[in-house]
C-alpha positions in Angstrom: 46.6 169.3 118.4 47.1 169.8 122.1 50.5 169.1 123.6 50.9 166.3 126.2 51.6 167.4 129.7 55.2 166.1 129.7 55.9 168.1 126.5 54.4 171.3 128.1 56.6 170.7 131.1 59.7 170.0 129.0 59.1 173.2 126.9 58.8 175.3 130.1 62.0 173.7 131.5 63.8 174.4 128.2 62.7 178.1 128.2 63.8 178.5 131.8 67.2 176.9 131.2 67.8 178.9 128.0 66.9 182.1 129.7 69.4 181.2 132.4 72.2 180.5 129.9 71.4 183.7 128.0 71.9 185.7 131.1 75.2 183.9 131.9 76.4 184.4 128.3 75.2 187.9 127.5 75.1 189.7 130.8 77.7 188.0 133.1 80.1 187.0 130.3 80.5 183.8 132.2 78.8 180.9 130.3 78.3 177.6 132.0 77.9 175.5 128.9 79.4 175.5 125.4 77.8 177.1 122.4 77.2 173.6 121.0 75.3 172.5 124.1 73.3 175.7 124.1 72.4 175.1 120.4 71.1 171.6 121.2 68.8 172.9 123.8 67.6 175.7 121.5 66.9 173.3 118.6 65.0 171.0 120.9 62.7 173.9 122.0 62.4 175.0 118.4 61.3 171.5 117.4 58.7 171.4 120.2 57.3 174.8 119.2 57.1 173.9 115.6 55.1 170.7 116.4 52.9 172.4 119.0 52.7 176.2 118.0 50.6 176.9 121.1 53.8 176.4 123.2 55.4 179.4 121.6 55.3 182.3 124.1 56.2 185.9 123.4 59.2 185.6 125.8 60.4 182.3 124.4 64.1 182.4 123.6 63.2 181.3 120.0 61.5 184.7 119.6 64.3 186.7 120.9 68.0 187.2 120.1 69.9 187.6 123.3 69.2 188.6 126.9 68.0 191.7 128.7 70.8 194.3 129.0 72.7 194.4 132.3 71.6 197.0 134.8 75.0 198.5 135.1 74.8 200.3 131.8 72.2 202.7 130.4 69.8 201.3 127.8 70.4 201.9 124.1 67.5 201.2 121.7 68.5 200.1 118.3 66.7 201.9 115.4 66.7 198.7 113.5 66.7 195.4 115.5 70.0 193.4 115.6 68.9 189.9 114.7 70.6 186.6 114.8 71.3 184.2 111.9 69.9 180.9 110.9 72.4 178.1 110.8 73.5 175.5 108.2 75.5 172.5 109.4 76.3 170.7 106.2 76.5 171.3 102.4 73.0 170.1 101.9 71.6 172.9 104.1 73.5 175.5 102.1 72.1 174.1 98.9 68.6 174.2 100.4 69.1 177.8 101.4 70.3 178.8 97.9 67.4 176.9 96.3 64.9 178.8 98.5 66.5 182.1 97.7 66.5 181.5 93.9 62.9 180.3 94.1 61.7 183.4 96.1 63.6 185.8 93.8 62.7 183.8 90.6 66.4 183.9 89.7 68.6 181.3 88.0 71.6 182.2 90.0 72.3 184.4 93.0 75.5 186.0 94.2 76.4 186.3 97.9 78.8 188.1 100.1 80.8 185.6 102.1 82.9 186.4 105.2 84.1 184.7 108.4 81.7 184.6 111.3 83.7 186.0 114.2 83.2 184.7 117.7 83.3 188.0 119.5 80.8 190.5 120.9 78.2 192.1 118.5 78.3 195.9 118.5 76.2 198.7 116.9 77.9 202.0 116.2 75.7 205.0 115.6 77.2 207.9 113.5 75.4 211.2 113.1 76.9 213.6 110.5 79.9 211.3 110.4 80.6 211.6 114.2 80.4 208.6 116.6 77.6 209.4 119.0 76.9 206.0 120.6 78.1 202.4 120.9 75.8 199.7 122.0 75.8 196.0 122.6 73.2 193.8 121.0 71.3 193.0 124.2 68.0 191.4 123.4 68.1 192.6 119.8 66.0 195.7 120.4 67.6 197.2 123.4 71.3 196.9 124.3 73.7 198.5 126.7 75.2 201.9 126.1 79.0 201.3 126.0 80.0 204.5 124.2 82.8 205.4 126.5 84.3 201.9 126.2 83.9 201.7 122.4 85.8 205.0 122.1 88.9 203.4 123.5 89.1 200.9 120.6 91.5 202.1 118.0 89.7 200.3 115.1 86.6 202.4 115.8 86.9 205.8 114.1 85.4 208.7 116.2 84.7 210.5 112.9 84.2 208.9 109.5 86.7 209.6 106.8 86.1 211.2 103.4 82.6 212.2 102.3 79.4 210.8 101.0 78.3 209.0 104.2 74.7 209.1 105.2 73.5 211.7 107.8 72.6 208.9 110.2 74.3 205.5 109.9 74.1 202.4 112.2 77.1 200.2 111.6 77.1 196.6 112.8 80.1 194.6 113.6 82.0 192.3 116.0 84.4 193.4 118.7 87.1 190.8 119.4 90.4 190.2 121.1 93.2 188.8 118.8 94.4 185.4 119.9 98.0 186.6 120.7 96.6 189.4 122.8 94.3 186.9 124.6 97.2 184.7 125.5 99.1 187.7 126.9 96.1 188.8 128.9 95.5 185.3 130.2 99.1 185.0 131.4 98.9 188.4 133.0 95.8 187.5 134.9 97.3 184.2 136.1 100.5 186.1 137.3 98.3 188.6 139.1 96.4 185.8 140.9 93.1 186.3 139.0 91.0 183.7 137.3 91.6 184.1 133.5 88.9 184.4 130.9 87.9 181.0 129.5 88.1 182.0 125.8 88.7 185.0 123.6 85.0 185.7 123.2 84.6 186.0 127.0 87.7 188.2 127.2 86.4 190.6 124.6 83.0 190.8 126.2 84.5 191.2 129.7 86.9 193.8 128.5 84.3 195.9 126.7 81.7 195.7 129.4 83.9 197.4 132.1 82.4 200.3 133.9 85.8 201.9 133.9 86.8 202.7 130.3 90.5 202.8 131.3 90.3 199.0 131.8 88.9 198.6 128.3 91.6 200.9 126.9 94.3 198.7 128.5 93.2 195.7 126.5 93.9 195.6 122.7 90.4 195.1 121.4 89.7 195.5 117.8 86.7 195.2 115.4 85.5 194.1 112.0 82.3 195.7 110.6 80.0 193.4 108.6 76.8 195.4 108.0 74.5 198.2 108.9 71.1 198.9 110.5 69.3 202.3 110.1 70.5 204.5 107.2 69.0 208.0 106.8 69.9 210.9 104.6 72.2 208.9 102.3 72.7 205.7 100.4 75.1 202.8 100.6 74.7 201.7 97.0 72.9 198.7 95.5 74.9 195.8 96.9 76.1 194.4 100.3 79.7 194.2 98.8 79.5 197.8 97.8 78.3 198.8 101.2 81.2 197.0 102.8 83.6 198.8 100.4 82.0 202.2 101.4 82.4 201.4 105.1 86.1 200.6 104.4 86.5 203.9 102.6 85.0 205.8 105.5 87.6 204.4 107.9 85.8 201.4 109.3 87.6 198.0 109.5 86.1 195.3 107.2 87.3 191.7 107.1 90.0 191.2 104.3 88.5 187.7 103.9 85.2 189.1 102.6 84.4 187.8 99.1 81.6 187.8 96.5 80.7 184.2 95.6 78.2 182.7 93.1 75.6 180.1 94.0 75.7 177.2 96.4 79.0 175.9 95.0 80.7 179.2 95.5 79.5 179.3 99.2 80.6 175.8 99.9 84.0 176.3 98.3 84.5 179.5 100.4 83.5 177.6 103.6 86.2 174.9 102.8 88.8 177.5 102.0 88.4 179.4 105.2 88.1 176.2 107.2 91.5 175.1 105.8 93.1 178.4 107.0 91.0 178.7 110.2 93.9 177.8 112.6 96.1 180.4 110.9 93.8 183.3 111.6 94.5 185.6 114.6 90.9 185.5 115.8 88.3 182.9 116.6 85.6 182.1 114.1 82.8 179.5 114.4 81.7 179.6 110.8 81.2 181.7 107.8 78.2 183.9 106.8 76.5 184.2 103.4 74.3 187.2 102.6 72.5 187.9 99.4 74.6 190.6 97.7 71.7 192.6 96.1 70.3 194.9 98.8 66.9 195.3 97.0 66.6 191.5 96.9 67.4 191.5 100.7 64.5 193.9 101.3 62.2 191.8 99.1 63.1 188.6 101.0 62.6 190.3 104.4 62.9 188.8 107.9 61.6 186.1 110.2 61.0 186.6 113.9 64.7 186.4 114.8 66.7 186.2 111.6 66.8 187.5 108.1 65.6 185.3 105.3 68.5 186.5 103.0 71.4 185.4 105.2 72.7 182.2 106.8 75.7 181.1 108.9 77.5 177.9 107.8 79.0 176.7 111.1 82.1 174.7 111.6 82.2 171.7 114.0 82.3 173.1 117.6 85.8 173.6 119.0 84.3 173.3 122.5 82.0 170.6 123.9 80.8 169.5 127.3 81.4 166.1 128.8 82.2 164.2 132.0 85.6 163.4 133.5 85.7 159.7 134.2 89.2 159.8 135.8 92.4 161.7 136.1 95.5 159.7 135.3 99.2 160.5 135.0 101.3 159.7 132.0 105.1 159.6 131.8 106.7 161.2 128.8 110.1 160.3 127.1 111.9 162.9 129.2 110.2 161.7 132.4 107.6 164.5 132.6 104.6 163.3 134.7 101.6 164.8 133.0 98.0 164.6 134.3 95.5 163.5 131.7 91.7 163.6 131.9 89.9 160.5 130.7 86.6 161.6 129.4 83.3 160.3 128.3 83.8 160.4 124.5 82.5 163.5 122.9 82.7 164.9 119.3 84.8 168.1 119.3 85.6 169.8 116.0 84.7 166.7 114.1 86.9 164.4 116.1 85.9 162.0 118.9 87.8 163.1 122.0 88.2 160.7 125.0 91.4 162.2 126.5 92.4 165.8 127.3 95.7 167.2 128.7 95.7 169.0 132.0 99.3 170.2 131.5 100.6 170.0 135.0 99.5 169.6 138.6 99.3 173.4 139.1 96.8 173.6 136.3 94.8 170.8 137.7 94.5 172.6 141.1 93.9 176.0 139.5 91.0 174.7 137.5 90.1 172.2 140.3 89.4 169.4 137.9 88.1 166.2 139.6 86.9 162.8 138.5 83.1 163.1 138.1 83.2 166.7 137.0 81.3 168.1 134.0 83.9 170.0 132.0 84.2 172.1 128.9 86.7 170.5 126.4 88.4 172.5 123.6 90.1 171.3 120.5 91.5 173.6 117.8 93.2 172.1 114.7 95.9 169.6 115.6 96.3 171.0 119.1 95.9 168.3 121.8 92.4 168.7 123.4 92.4 170.5 126.7 90.0 171.0 129.6 89.0 174.7 129.5 86.9 174.9 132.7 84.8 173.0 135.1 81.0 173.5 135.2 80.8 174.0 139.0 77.0 173.9 139.1 77.1 170.3 137.9 79.7 168.9 140.3 78.7 165.8 142.2 79.0 166.1 146.0 81.5 163.3 146.6 84.4 164.4 144.3 88.0 164.4 145.6 90.8 166.8 144.7 93.6 165.3 142.5 97.0 164.8 144.0 100.4 164.4 142.4 101.6 160.7 142.8 104.6 160.2 144.9 105.9 157.3 142.7 106.0 157.0 139.0 103.0 155.0 137.7 105.2 153.2 135.2 108.3 152.2 137.2 107.7 153.1 140.8 110.6 155.5 141.1 110.2 158.7 143.1 108.3 161.6 141.3 110.4 164.7 141.9 109.2 168.3 141.4 112.1 170.8 141.6 111.4 174.0 143.4 110.1 176.7 141.1 109.2 174.2 138.3 105.7 173.4 137.1 106.5 170.0 135.7 107.0 167.0 137.9 109.3 164.2 136.7 110.0 160.5 137.2 113.5 160.0 138.6 113.9 156.5 137.1 115.7 157.8 134.0 117.9 154.7 133.4 115.2 152.1 134.0 111.7 153.6 133.5 110.1 151.9 130.5 108.4 155.2 129.4 111.9 156.9 129.1 113.8 153.8 127.9 114.1 154.7 124.2 115.1 158.3 125.0 117.6 157.2 127.6 119.3 154.7 125.4 119.5 157.0 122.4 121.2 159.6 124.6 123.6 157.1 126.2 125.0 155.8 122.8 125.2 159.3 121.2 128.4 160.6 119.8 129.0 163.1 122.6 128.2 160.6 125.2 129.5 157.0 124.9 130.0 157.3 121.2 128.9 153.8 120.2 129.1 153.7 116.4 126.5 151.6 114.6 123.8 151.7 117.3 121.2 153.9 115.7 117.7 154.9 116.6 116.0 152.1 114.5 118.2 149.4 116.1 117.4 150.7 119.6 113.7 150.7 118.7 114.0 147.0 117.9 116.0 146.2 121.0 113.3 147.8 123.2 110.3 146.4 121.3 111.7 142.9 121.6 112.5 143.3 125.3 116.2 142.6 124.8 117.4 145.8 126.5 115.9 147.3 129.6 118.7 149.6 130.6 122.1 150.8 129.1 124.1 148.0 130.8 122.1 145.4 128.8 123.7 146.7 125.6 127.1 145.3 126.7 125.7 141.9 127.7 124.4 141.0 124.2 126.5 138.9 121.9 127.3 139.1 118.2 124.6 136.4 117.6 122.0 138.5 119.5 122.6 141.6 117.4 122.9 139.6 114.1 119.4 138.3 114.7 117.9 141.7 114.4 116.3 143.1 111.3 118.8 144.6 108.7 121.8 143.4 110.8 124.3 141.1 109.1 127.0 139.1 110.8 129.7 141.6 109.9 127.5 144.6 111.1 126.9 142.8 114.4 130.6 142.2 114.9 131.4 145.8 114.2 128.8 146.9 116.7 130.2 144.6 119.5 133.7 146.0 118.8 132.3 149.5 119.0 130.7 148.6 122.4 134.1 147.2 123.5 135.9 150.4 122.5 133.3 152.5 124.4 134.2 150.7 127.7 137.3 152.8 127.9 136.0 156.3 128.1 136.3 159.5 130.2 134.6 160.3 133.4 132.9 163.3 131.9 131.5 161.3 129.0 130.1 158.7 131.3 128.5 161.4 133.6 126.9 163.0 130.5 125.7 159.7 129.2 123.8 158.9 132.3 121.2 161.6 131.2 120.9 163.4 134.5 118.5 166.3 134.1 120.2 169.6 133.1 123.7 168.0 133.2 125.1 168.8 129.8 128.6 168.3 128.5 130.1 171.4 130.2 128.5 170.6 133.5 129.7 166.9 133.2 133.2 168.1 132.6 133.0 170.4 135.6 131.8 167.6 137.8 134.5 165.2 136.5 137.2 167.8 137.2 135.9 168.5 140.7 135.2 164.9 141.9 137.8 163.1 139.8 135.9 159.8 140.3 132.3 158.6 140.2 131.9 157.3 143.7 132.3 160.7 145.5 129.8 162.2 143.0 127.3 159.5 143.7 127.4 160.0 147.5 127.5 163.9 147.4 124.7 165.8 149.1 123.4 169.3 148.4 126.0 170.9 150.8 128.7 169.4 148.6 127.5 171.6 145.7 126.2 174.7 147.3 127.7 176.9 149.9 126.0 179.8 151.7 128.4 182.7 151.2 128.1 185.7 153.6 127.9 189.1 152.1 130.5 191.9 152.6 129.2 193.9 155.5 128.9 197.6 154.6 128.9 197.0 150.8 125.5 197.4 149.1 124.6 196.8 145.5 125.3 200.4 144.4 128.8 200.4 146.0 129.7 197.0 144.6 128.5 198.1 141.1 130.5 201.3 141.3 133.7 199.5 142.4 133.5 196.8 139.7 132.8 199.5 137.0 135.8 201.5 138.2 138.1 198.4 138.0 136.9 197.7 134.4 137.5 201.2 133.3 141.0 201.2 134.8 142.5 197.8 133.8 146.1 198.9 134.4 145.5 200.5 137.8 146.8 198.7 140.9 147.9 199.2 144.5 151.7 198.8 143.8 153.4 198.5 147.2 150.3 199.8 149.0 148.1 197.4 150.9 145.1 196.5 148.8 142.6 197.6 151.5 144.2 201.0 151.8 144.2 201.4 148.0 140.5 200.4 147.7 139.5 202.9 150.4 141.4 205.6 148.7 139.7 205.2 145.3 137.0 207.7 146.4 134.1 205.4 145.5 130.9 206.5 147.4 130.0 204.2 150.2 133.4 202.3 150.2 134.6 203.0 153.7 137.9 201.6 155.2 136.2 198.8 157.2 134.4 197.6 154.1 137.5 197.9 152.0 139.4 195.7 154.5 136.7 193.1 154.3 136.9 193.1 150.5 140.7 192.7 150.6 140.3 189.8 153.0 137.8 188.1 150.7 139.8 188.8 147.5 143.4 189.4 148.5 144.4 189.1 144.8 143.4 192.1 142.6 143.0 189.9 139.5 140.4 187.8 141.4 138.6 190.9 142.5 138.3 192.1 138.9 136.5 188.8 138.1 134.0 189.2 140.9 130.3 190.0 140.3 128.0 192.2 142.2 126.2 189.1 143.7 129.5 188.0 145.3 129.4 191.2 147.5 125.8 190.7 148.5 126.0 187.1 149.7 123.6 184.2 149.4 123.9 180.6 148.0 126.8 180.1 145.7 127.9 177.1 143.7 131.1 175.3 144.6 131.2 174.0 141.0 130.8 176.1 137.9 127.4 175.6 136.3 125.9 173.6 139.2 123.4 175.8 141.0 120.7 174.7 143.5 118.3 173.3 140.9 121.0 171.3 139.0 122.4 170.1 142.3 119.0 168.8 143.4 118.7 166.9 140.1 122.1 165.3 140.6 121.5 164.3 144.2 118.0 163.0 143.4 119.3 160.9 140.5 122.0 159.1 142.5 119.6 158.7 145.5 117.4 156.3 143.4 118.3 152.6 144.1 117.5 151.6 140.5 119.8 154.2 139.0 122.7 153.0 141.3 121.9 149.4 140.3 122.3 150.2 136.6 125.6 152.1 137.3 126.9 149.1 139.2 126.1 146.9 136.2 127.9 149.4 133.9 131.0 149.3 136.0 130.9 145.5 136.6 133.8 143.9 134.7 131.6 141.0 133.8 128.8 143.1 132.3 129.6 146.7 131.2 133.3 146.9 132.2 133.4 150.7 131.8 136.5 152.4 133.0 138.2 155.7 132.7 141.7 156.9 133.2 142.7 157.5 136.8 142.7 161.3 137.6 146.1 163.0 137.8 147.6 163.4 141.2 147.0 167.1 141.2 144.8 169.5 139.3 147.2 172.5 139.5 149.2 174.1 136.8 151.9 171.8 135.3 153.8 171.2 132.1 150.9 169.1 130.7 148.1 171.4 132.1 149.2 175.0 131.7 145.6 176.2 131.5 144.3 174.5 134.6 141.7 176.6 136.3 141.5 179.0 133.4 138.4 180.0 131.4 138.9 180.2 127.6 136.5 181.4 124.9 136.9 180.5 121.2 136.0 182.9 118.4 136.6 183.3 114.6 137.4 180.8 111.9 140.0 178.2 112.9 142.1 175.8 110.8 140.5 172.8 112.5 137.0 171.8 113.6 136.0 173.8 116.7 135.2 170.6 118.6 138.8 169.4 118.1 140.2 172.7 119.3 137.9 172.7 122.3 139.0 169.1 123.3 142.6 170.2 123.0 142.0 173.2 125.3 140.3 170.9 127.8 143.2 168.5 127.8 145.4 171.5 128.7 143.2 172.1 131.7 140.9 174.9 130.4 137.2 175.3 130.8 135.8 176.4 127.5 132.7 178.7 127.6 130.8 180.6 124.9 130.8 184.2 126.0 133.4 186.7 127.1 133.1 188.2 130.6 135.2 189.5 133.4 135.7 185.9 134.4 137.3 185.0 131.0 141.1 184.5 131.2 141.9 184.0 127.5 140.3 184.4 124.1 141.5 182.0 121.4 140.9 184.0 118.2 140.9 182.7 114.7 140.4 184.6 111.4 137.5 187.1 111.1 137.1 187.4 114.9 134.6 190.2 115.6 132.6 191.3 118.5 134.1 188.8 121.0 137.6 190.0 120.2 136.6 193.6 120.7 134.9 192.8 124.0 137.9 190.8 125.2 140.2 193.8 124.3 138.0 196.2 126.2 138.0 193.9 129.3 141.8 193.4 129.2 141.4 189.6 128.4 144.6 188.1 126.9 144.1 187.0 123.3 145.8 183.9 122.0 146.1 182.6 118.4 146.5 179.0 117.1 150.3 179.3 117.2 150.1 180.1 120.9 147.9 177.0 121.4 150.4 174.8 119.5 153.3 176.2 121.6 151.3 175.6 124.8 150.8 171.9 123.7 154.5 171.5 123.0 155.5 173.3 126.3 157.2 176.1 124.3 154.9 178.8 125.5 153.6 179.7 128.9 151.1 182.4 129.9 152.4 185.5 131.5 153.4 185.0 135.1 150.9 187.6 136.1 148.1 185.7 134.4 149.0 182.5 136.3 
């Protein structure tokens, strides 16, 4: 039966397209389509050739395995062709395969060797008299590329076989791959170096092995699993495939530890399911499992077809990568305000799940991959990982696409979208009012360390938000007992208790309120520092960046080495001092290299007190931007200024402070922040260590009432260490730095005014 002209034309087009994709995949290591898309084209051509055999040409991709080897490497002819494998895509196909094998062998039951099908680069290793003489890629199945120099750099490839008993000539077949962890490190390194990263581990392995410079290959941690053999001369591998694999392992070749002998179709199917359940835990990519008749004599009897052995089959898993079209790129707002680009896709089945959305991570990633609406893209999904766009198929881009831009306003609430310098993630600034962040903002506001509103748990907040009763934290104070009592699982008494807890929270501290607002990167310690510095909310709300950051000039004539040497000397000599001598003269006379009298004078002018100089850091000598408030650097300062610059945030704060709504107040700040009878630790930094007689939070609060700033680590800036029982490394470090050590009795005495720090410390 002759083929219709349109079928002839379609077959020719398919052959041409498949040749193109073979070249991209095997020679350039830069595929334009996914494996699944390639397989569909291949199967379509196969079906046409089966229906119209006259369409089958000698150079048809169905009659060949791969592509012609690249011209950069010498040719390497395989003594036994490296063939491909037939595929099974469901249990029924595996049962049909087993049924045919049993029929051809006239056997009631057949055993198979089962092992994962790695998604790497097929390699043939040729050993003569136990010595590696050649490594070659698969190429077109008959002729590959000679990559001996590159293969020799792979640690898993023995240059000489171990033990004895190996054949005089042995072709070993296997798969070179890049472990997933190594692939991620390589990808990050390429991005940091400004290079386009490999699209997937298979491309990375192929690209790494097919480097003309073996040193490049050696720098990448490739490894290999061996799964079979080609030519064998002057020796024997035994009667079974499993025995041959055991022999390869004994001779020093790496064989998959997942290899198993299974019985019949049920054994094959059970193995496929077992590996599939653990697929995401493997440190390498697989796209299926392979079953081979274990009996080597039976393999020889069954023979080969044009491109694959009769006695083996690959049972594939659903494709992790597929090709589809981007319908649009939208921006979602997460509970923390992160504004994340999302690709809306033409639905496509990926790894057995219909995917219509894929993350694009952040705007930098969008621009790096240059994803646009209308693009054809490769989408990847692995296990429970959110689907992501791997790459754009540039050849299929429509001419009228537009680059994606980060929105200036939040798509949910309209607040400004802020992207801090040096950060990849952009965020909505409407933290107190944005619907996308509402639940998270409210839960933080009522938490124990913030406004401490007892009885207002997560489930109750969920109800309040879902029913539209609360849009911002101030609304919590406007609700009545009857409003709360009407909620699920809220009785009248519980509602009364909650309203009373809200009333108690109206009288709080400034630091708690600042922390409760949920300003990005403003934790408890920073909130306390802000409260101590501004002493009221209004000056904090009107502060600009210059309020937080000052540009400190460096000390002329003092470089990093001199500053480091000076501070090291001061630490090593904690008891040394100038006495009656001027500090500048004393510093100049220390004999520190580079510390000349003019520089010493400038140091003494900056730090006229030796104790303050001992607490200085090298950066203080070099100059640059410095924080006026402990813990508030340029990034945090930008978050604070941006938060209070938003009209909607200020409106909520006005409601919280309005006596008729929130009514929140805090004690008036003391007239002075200096040392006094009630604040003997004002301006001092204290670290707590060891086991105390009371909860550490209570001790910390007591220290803060005494004026101290409590931090977690001992440094040259630490004034006191409060040490309980079993104090260890921190106590030792404090002693080495000359930091004064207090105990709980000292703390009690401080509180009662019966103890004062040494005059020299104050």
